[in-house]
C-alpha positions in Angstrom: 0.1 0.0 0.0 2.9 2.2 0.7 4.0 1.9 -3.0 -0.1 2.5 -4.2 -0.1 5.4 -6.8 -2.9 7.1 -8.3 -3.1 5.6 -11.6 -3.8 2.3 -9.5 -6.7 3.9 -8.4 -9.9 3.0 -10.6 -12.7 5.7 -10.3 -15.0 4.3 -12.4 -14.8 0.8 -11.8 -14.1 1.3 -8.1 -11.0 -0.7 -7.7 -7.4 -0.6 -6.6 -4.6 -2.6 -8.6 -2.0 -3.7 -6.2 0.9 -4.2 -8.1 4.0 -6.9 -7.3 2.9 -7.4 -3.1 4.4 -9.4 -0.5 3.6 -12.3 -2.6 5.0 -11.1 -6.0 1.2 -11.4 -7.4 -0.5 -8.2 -8.6 -3.9 -8.0 -6.3 -7.2 -6.1 -7.3 -9.3 -4.9 -4.5 -12.6 -3.5 -4.3 -13.1 0.1 -3.1 -16.3 1.0 -1.1 -17.9 4.3 -0.6 -16.5 5.4 2.8 -12.1 4.3 1.1 -13.6 6.3 -2.5 -14.3 9.5 0.2 -11.0 8.7 1.7 -8.9 8.3 -1.2 -10.6 11.1 -3.1 -10.0 13.8 -0.4 -6.5 12.9 0.4 -4.2 15.8 -0.1 -2.3 15.2 -3.9 1.5 16.1 -3.7 2.8 17.9 -6.9 5.1 16.0 -8.1 4.0 12.8 -7.1 2.4 9.8 -8.3 2.0 8.2 -4.7 -0.9 7.8 -2.9 0.7 8.2 0.3 3.9 9.6 -0.3 7.0 11.2 2.1 6.0 14.7 2.1 9.9 15.3 2.1 10.7 13.9 -1.2 7.6 12.9 -2.7 8.9 8.9 -2.7 7.4 6.5 -0.7 8.2 6.0 2.5 11.3 3.0 2.5 15.2 2.9 2.4 17.1 2.0 -0.3 18.9 -1.4 0.3 22.5 -1.6 -1.9 22.6 -5.1 -1.4 19.4 -6.1 -3.0 19.2 -3.0 -5.0 15.7 -2.0 -4.4 13.5 0.1 -2.0 12.1 -1.8 0.5 8.7 0.4 1.9 8.8 1.2 6.2 6.3 1.9 8.4 6.1 5.8 8.5 6.0 6.0 12.6 4.7 9.7 12.7 2.2 9.7 10.8 0.6 6.3 12.5 1.2 8.1 15.6 -0.8 11.2 14.5 -4.0 8.5 13.3 -3.3 6.8 17.0 -3.5 9.8 18.8 -6.2 11.0 16.9 -8.6 7.6 17.3 -8.1 7.9 20.8 -5.7 4.7 20.7 -3.4 4.5 23.6 -1.8 0.6 22.7 1.8 1.6 21.5 1.7 -1.8 19.9 -1.2 -1.2 17.8 -0.4 -1.3 14.0 -2.0 -1.3 10.9 -1.0 -5.1 10.9 -2.9 -5.4 14.6 -5.9 -4.0 12.7 -5.9 -6.5 10.2 -5.1 -9.4 12.3 -8.0 -8.5 13.9 -10.5 -8.2 11.0 -9.3 -11.4 10.4 -9.9 -12.6 12.8 -14.4 -10.8 12.9 -13.9 -12.4 9.5 -13.1 -15.9 9.7 -15.9 -15.6 12.9 -18.6 -14.6 11.0 -17.8 -15.8 7.3 -15.8 -18.7 7.3 -12.0 -19.4 6.8 -12.6 -19.7 3.1 -14.0 -16.0 2.8 -11.6 -14.9 5.1 -8.5 -16.4 2.8 -10.2 -14.2 -0.7 -10.5 -11.2 1.4 -7.1 -11.2 3.2 -5.6 -12.4 -0.3 -4.1 -15.2 1.4 -3.1 -18.6 -1.0 -2.5 -21.0 1.0 -5.4 -21.5 4.2 -3.4 -22.6 6.8 -1.6 -18.8 6.6 -5.6 -17.6 7.5 -5.5 -20.3 10.2 -2.8 -18.7 12.1 -3.5 -15.3 11.2 -7.2 -14.7 11.4 -6.3 -16.5 15.0 -7.1 -19.7 16.9 -11.1 -18.8 17.7 -10.9 -20.4 21.2 -14.9 -20.4 21.4 -14.8 -22.2 17.5 -12.9 -24.8 19.1 -15.0 -25.0 22.4 -18.1 -25.8 20.5 -15.9 -28.4 18.3 -15.1 -30.5 21.4 -18.9 -30.2 22.9 -20.1 -31.6 19.1 -17.6 -34.2 19.6 -18.4 -35.3 23.2 -21.9 -35.3 22.0 -21.6 -37.2 19.0 -19.6 -39.7 20.8 -21.7 -40.0 24.1 -25.0 -40.6 21.6 -22.8 -43.2 19.7 -21.6 -45.1 23.0 -25.6 -45.1 24.4 -26.2 -46.7 20.7 -23.8 -49.3 21.6 -25.6 -50.5 25.0 
């Protein structure tokens, strides 16, 4: 997301095209109305094609690695601190990844792991299981179902 450029935002189709993401695959994600409004109201920096540029450089937040001969995104800590203050978040461990995990857990609980995996863009369901968090209430319910089934099976054998 830190490398997102304005030409990757399709206003007519309400899509965002994320290029060469972590998995080295492109991904297209639908924009909902609130996100369209937020992006539309973002300040654009003259001379920068990026949606979230570093205001000092006009380039994405990050650092250049001479060993790999490419730039790597780096989380902009100061802007995130402002976001947390405005949202009254006092947990210093809160990160966008924390929110992604929370969303993953909520989606897994309400839609199931398959839908969660598709929405989060995971190609491997085991990643989603780990990422969504262990839903202890699901395990408790599964144990209860198994206990009941085994008890009924035992009773029918008597």
